[in-house]
C-alpha positions, 0 to 999 in steps of 0.5 A: 227353507234353504237347501244344503248344497251338494259339494264333493272333492274336485268341485269348483266353487264360485263364491260371492266375494272375491279373494284379495288376489281377485279370483272368485273360483276355488277348488274343493280339496277336502270335505268334513265339518270344515272344508279345505278350498284352494284359490285358483288365482294365487293357490292359497289354501284355506280351511273354512267351516262348512256352514260359513262356506255354504252361505258364501257359495254363488255357484257350484261347477261339478267335477266332470266324472269320466269312467270311460275305459 
């Protein structure tokens, strides 16, 4: 059984396939039943269904949370 990946806004995703610009890394900008991601190579904005995106993820690079005041 597959586990559901924990994705949050600000995470960097490395996908299995390259974007036409050649980049594999995408930044998560919005979550919901659809997920909005931004290509780090050409800054193309895309909205994908969460189920389709979860199958395409190779690695999740979480946001470094900094709460030091």
